[in-house]
C-alpha positions as CSV (number, residue, x, y, z in Angstrom):
1,M,-24.2,-2.9,-0.7
2,L,-21.1,-2.8,1.6
3,A,-23.1,-3.9,4.6
4,N,-24.5,-7.0,3.1
5,F,-23.0,-8.7,0.1
6,G,-25.4,-11.1,-1.5
7,I,-23.0,-12.8,-3.9
8,G,-19.6,-14.4,-3.5
9,T,-16.7,-12.2,-2.6
10,L,-14.5,-12.9,-5.7
11,A,-17.6,-12.6,-7.9
12,V,-18.0,-9.0,-6.6
13,C,-14.4,-8.2,-7.5
14,V,-14.6,-9.7,-10.9
15,A,-18.0,-8.0,-11.6
16,V,-16.4,-4.7,-10.9
17,R,-13.5,-5.3,-13.2
18,R,-15.6,-6.6,-16.1
19,G,-18.3,-4.0,-15.8
20,G,-16.1,-0.9,-15.3
21,R,-13.9,-0.9,-18.4
22,R,-13.8,2.9,-18.5
23,A,-14.8,3.6,-14.9
24,L,-11.5,5.5,-14.2
25,D,-11.3,7.7,-17.3
26,G,-9.4,10.9,-16.4
27,K,-8.3,9.6,-12.9
28,V,-4.7,9.9,-11.7
29,I,-3.4,7.0,-9.6
30,V,-0.1,7.1,-7.8
31,M,1.2,3.6,-6.9
32,T,4.2,2.2,-5.2
33,G,5.3,-1.5,-5.6
34,A,3.8,-1.7,-9.1
35,T,6.7,-3.4,-11.0
36,S,5.8,-6.9,-9.9
37,G,3.3,-9.1,-8.2
38,I,-0.1,-7.8,-7.3
39,G,1.0,-4.2,-7.9
40,R,1.8,-4.9,-11.5
41,I,-1.4,-6.7,-12.2
42,A,-3.4,-4.0,-10.5
43,A,-1.6,-1.2,-12.4
44,E,-2.4,-2.9,-15.7
45,R,-6.1,-3.4,-14.8
46,L,-6.5,0.2,-13.6
47,A,-4.9,1.5,-16.8
48,D,-7.3,-0.7,-18.8
49,M,-10.1,1.0,-16.9
50,G,-9.0,4.4,-18.1
51,A,-6.6,5.6,-15.3
52,R,-3.3,7.4,-15.8
53,L,-0.7,5.7,-13.7
54,V,2.1,7.5,-11.8
55,L,4.5,4.8,-10.5
56,V,7.1,5.0,-7.8
57,A,9.8,2.3,-8.1
58,R,13.3,1.6,-6.8
59,D,14.8,-0.4,-9.6
60,R,15.1,1.0,-13.1
61,A,15.7,-2.4,-14.5
62,R,12.1,-3.4,-13.7
63,G,10.6,0.1,-13.8
64,E,11.4,1.0,-17.4
65,P,9.9,-2.2,-18.8
66,M,6.9,-1.8,-16.7
67,L,6.3,1.8,-17.9
68,A,6.9,0.7,-21.5
69,D,4.3,-2.1,-21.0
70,L,1.7,0.4,-19.7
71,V,2.4,2.8,-22.6
72,A,2.0,0.1,-25.2
73,R,-1.1,-1.2,-23.4
74,T,-2.8,2.1,-23.2
75,P,-1.0,4.6,-25.5
76,G,-1.4,8.3,-25.2
77,R,-2.4,8.2,-21.6
78,G,0.7,9.9,-20.2
79,H,1.8,7.3,-17.7
80,S,5.0,8.2,-15.8
81,I,7.4,6.8,-13.3
82,H,9.6,8.2,-10.5
83,Y,12.4,6.5,-8.7
84,A,13.2,6.4,-5.0
85,D,14.4,4.0,-2.3
86,L,11.3,4.0,-0.1
87,S,13.3,2.8,3.0
88,R,15.0,6.2,3.2
89,L,12.8,9.0,4.4
90,K,14.7,11.7,2.5
91,E,14.0,9.8,-0.7
92,V,10.3,9.4,0.2
93,K,9.9,13.1,0.9
94,R,11.9,14.0,-2.3
95,V,9.8,11.8,-4.6
96,A,6.6,13.2,-3.0
97,R,7.8,16.7,-3.8
98,D,8.6,15.6,-7.4
99,I,5.2,14.1,-7.9
100,A,3.4,17.1,-6.3
101,A,5.3,19.4,-8.6
102,V,3.9,17.9,-11.7
103,E,0.5,16.5,-10.6
104,A,-2.2,19.1,-9.8
105,R,-4.5,16.4,-8.4
106,I,-4.3,12.7,-7.4
107,D,-7.4,10.6,-7.3
108,V,-6.0,7.5,-5.8
109,L,-2.8,6.8,-3.8
110,V,-1.8,3.2,-3.5
111,N,0.9,2.4,-0.9
112,N,1.8,-1.1,-1.9
113,A,5.6,-1.5,-1.7
114,G,6.8,-3.8,1.1
115,A,9.2,-6.6,2.0
116,V,10.3,-9.0,4.8
117,F,14.0,-9.3,5.7
118,S,15.6,-12.3,7.4
119,H,18.1,-10.2,9.4
120,R,17.8,-6.9,11.2
121,T,19.3,-4.0,9.3
122,V,19.2,-0.3,10.0
123,T,18.6,2.5,7.4
124,E,20.4,5.8,7.3
125,D,17.6,7.2,9.4
126,G,18.4,4.8,12.2
127,L,15.2,2.8,11.5
128,E,14.8,-1.0,11.3
129,R,14.3,-1.6,7.6
130,T,11.0,-3.5,7.7
131,F,9.4,-0.7,9.8
132,A,11.0,2.0,7.5
133,L,9.8,0.5,4.2
134,N,6.5,-1.1,5.2
135,H,5.2,1.7,7.5
136,M,7.1,4.9,7.5
137,A,7.2,5.1,3.6
138,Y,3.3,4.9,3.7
139,F,3.2,7.6,6.3
140,A,5.6,10.0,4.7
141,L,4.5,9.6,1.1
142,T,0.8,10.1,2.1
143,A,1.8,13.2,4.1
144,G,3.7,14.6,1.1
145,L,0.8,14.1,-1.3
146,I,-2.1,15.0,0.9
147,G,-2.6,18.4,-0.7
148,R,-2.9,16.8,-4.1
149,L,-5.4,14.2,-2.8
150,V,-7.5,16.9,-1.2
151,A,-7.5,18.8,-4.5
152,S,-9.1,15.9,-6.3
153,A,-12.3,16.5,-4.3
154,R,-13.0,12.7,-3.6
155,A,-9.7,10.9,-3.4
156,R,-8.9,7.4,-2.1
157,V,-5.8,6.2,-0.2
158,I,-5.3,2.4,-0.3
159,N,-2.8,0.7,1.9
160,T,-1.7,-2.8,1.4
161,A,-1.8,-4.6,4.8
162,S,-2.0,-8.3,5.6
163,N,-3.6,-10.9,7.7
164,A,-0.1,-11.2,9.1
165,H,-1.0,-8.2,11.3
166,R,-2.2,-10.9,13.7
167,R,1.4,-11.7,14.6
168,G,2.2,-8.0,15.1
169,R,2.9,-6.4,18.5
170,I,3.6,-2.7,18.9
171,D,6.1,-2.0,21.7
172,F,6.8,1.8,21.8
173,A,9.8,1.1,23.9
174,D,11.3,-1.0,21.1
175,L,9.7,0.1,17.8
176,Q,13.0,-0.7,16.0
177,C,13.3,-4.3,17.3
178,E,16.7,-3.7,19.0
179,K,15.8,-6.0,21.9
180,S,14.5,-8.9,19.7
181,Y,14.2,-9.3,15.9
182,R,12.2,-12.0,14.4
183,P,11.5,-11.5,10.7
184,F,7.8,-12.5,10.5
185,V,7.0,-10.8,13.8
186,A,8.6,-7.6,12.4
187,Y,6.7,-8.0,9.2
188,G,3.4,-8.6,11.1
189,T,4.0,-5.5,13.2
190,S,4.6,-3.4,10.1
191,K,1.3,-4.6,8.7
192,L,-0.5,-3.8,12.0
193,C,1.0,-0.4,11.7
194,N,-0.5,-0.1,8.2
195,I,-4.0,-0.8,9.5
196,L,-3.6,1.6,12.5
197,F,-2.2,4.3,10.2
198,T,-5.2,3.8,7.9
199,R,-7.6,4.2,10.8
200,E,-6.1,7.4,12.1
201,L,-5.6,8.9,8.6
202,A,-9.3,8.2,7.9
203,R,-10.3,10.1,11.1
204,R,-8.0,13.0,10.2
205,V,-9.2,13.5,6.6
206,S,-12.9,12.7,7.1
207,D,-13.9,16.3,6.4
208,L,-11.4,16.8,3.5
209,G,-13.0,14.6,0.8
210,V,-10.5,11.8,1.2
211,T,-11.1,8.2,2.2
212,A,-8.5,5.7,3.5
213,N,-8.8,2.0,3.6
214,S,-6.4,-1.0,3.9
215,F,-6.7,-4.5,2.6
216,S,-5.1,-8.0,2.7
217,P,-4.3,-9.6,-0.7
218,G,-3.9,-12.9,1.0
219,F,-0.8,-15.1,0.6
220,V,0.2,-14.7,-3.0
221,A,2.9,-16.2,-5.1
222,T,5.0,-13.1,-6.0
223,R,8.5,-11.8,-5.5
224,F,7.6,-11.0,-1.9
225,G,10.1,-12.5,0.5
226,N,12.8,-13.0,-2.2
227,E,15.1,-10.7,-0.3
228,A,14.6,-12.5,3.0
229,G,17.3,-15.1,2.4
230,G,18.3,-17.9,4.7
231,L,15.9,-20.3,6.4
232,H,13.0,-17.8,6.3
233,G,13.5,-17.2,2.6
234,G,13.5,-20.9,1.9
235,F,10.3,-21.4,3.9
236,L,8.6,-18.6,1.9
237,R,9.7,-20.0,-1.4
238,A,8.4,-23.5,-0.5
239,A,5.1,-22.0,0.8
240,K,4.5,-20.2,-2.5
241,L,3.9,-23.5,-4.2
242,F,0.5,-23.4,-2.4
243,A,-0.2,-19.7,-2.7
244,K,-2.8,-18.1,-4.8
245,R,-2.1,-16.3,-8.1
246,P,-1.2,-12.6,-8.2
247,E,-4.2,-12.0,-10.4
248,D,-6.4,-13.1,-7.4
249,G,-4.5,-11.1,-4.9
250,A,-4.9,-7.9,-7.0
251,E,-8.7,-8.1,-7.1
252,T,-9.4,-6.3,-3.9
253,L,-6.9,-3.5,-4.7
254,V,-8.6,-2.9,-8.0
255,W,-12.0,-3.0,-6.4
256,L,-11.0,-0.5,-3.7
257,A,-9.6,1.9,-6.3
258,S,-12.5,1.8,-8.7
259,S,-15.8,0.6,-7.2
260,P,-18.6,3.1,-6.4
261,D,-19.6,0.6,-3.6
262,V,-16.6,1.8,-1.5
263,A,-16.7,5.5,-2.4
264,E,-17.8,6.4,1.1
265,A,-16.1,3.6,3.1
266,S,-13.2,4.9,5.2
267,G,-11.0,3.5,8.0
268,E,-11.9,-0.1,7.0
269,Y,-9.9,-3.2,6.4
270,F,-10.9,-5.5,3.5
271,Y,-10.1,-9.1,2.4
272,Q,-11.6,-10.6,-0.8
273,C,-13.8,-7.5,-1.4
274,R,-15.5,-7.6,2.0
275,R,-14.7,-6.3,5.4
276,G,-12.0,-8.5,7.1
277,T,-11.6,-9.4,10.7
278,L,-9.1,-7.5,12.9
279,T,-7.3,-8.2,16.2
280,A,-8.1,-6.0,19.2
281,D,-4.9,-4.1,18.7
282,A,-5.8,-3.4,15.1
283,R,-9.1,-1.9,16.2
284,D,-7.5,0.2,19.0
285,D,-8.0,3.9,18.1
286,D,-5.8,5.1,21.0
287,L,-3.0,2.9,19.7
288,A,-3.5,4.3,16.3
289,A,-3.3,7.9,17.6
290,R,-0.1,7.2,19.5
291,L,1.5,5.4,16.5
292,W,0.7,8.5,14.4
293,A,2.4,10.8,16.9
294,E,5.5,8.5,17.1
295,S,5.6,8.3,13.3
296,E,5.3,12.1,12.9
297,A,8.1,12.6,15.4
298,I,10.3,10.1,13.4
299,A,9.5,11.9,10.2
300,L,10.3,15.3,11.6
301,K,13.6,14.1,13.1
302,A,14.6,12.8,9.6
303,S,14.0,16.3,8.2
304,A,16.3,18.0,10.9
């Protein structure tokens, strides 16, 4: 079915959601960025389909009401939440250890947290914040949970990317944007990193019973960009007047987490429940391998 959809793309997404009410019974899903926007919608829908959600959030003020909502919505499921600042590698590694200590298996990992920032700031690891949160958190959390994913026999990793990857450019001599920082270019580069990371991850776990795919939710009216501030933040707020609903943006995520039609797909990029188009850089497997090596070196340095 993947190779040739015969019905409309959103119809595919909606059909999966309506037809798979208990499709995820007994499944454990770890998700970042689930307290608002498409992450919150997706978490609620996946819980409705039978999954037990393990959330990773930064803000208790939003995390606790979200957990309470899930518990009230699907009581007795055992949903849980962990807290971490995902822009800090020590926090990412710590929360991965915490989750691995209590979860014997993970069926789906959704790396969804992300942001765009109007000004260049540096984390305690010496990383530009967009790169740290939008890419390195995906890399380090997945690495920390890979053993639990393999243990589930047929697990899925889903990475939230974006069509903004078209604006991205990876310069290994300036990964941290010290020479030039432009918010939307930095964001686009981080989304290009998501796609390349997904491709290389898929290659590395192809024999381990784990698939990895990325997707674009499209431009959605969510909290995204609220922290950007300044002129860029104002532009985003105005543009959101014409953006699509979070419910629509969440469809592809839910589909990738639950549909049997993508059980064997790996290393792919999707938009509206079908394969999306990629730039030449996003299809470059040599670039993906080099990015992996650079990311691994950054993660190891943070552990020193």
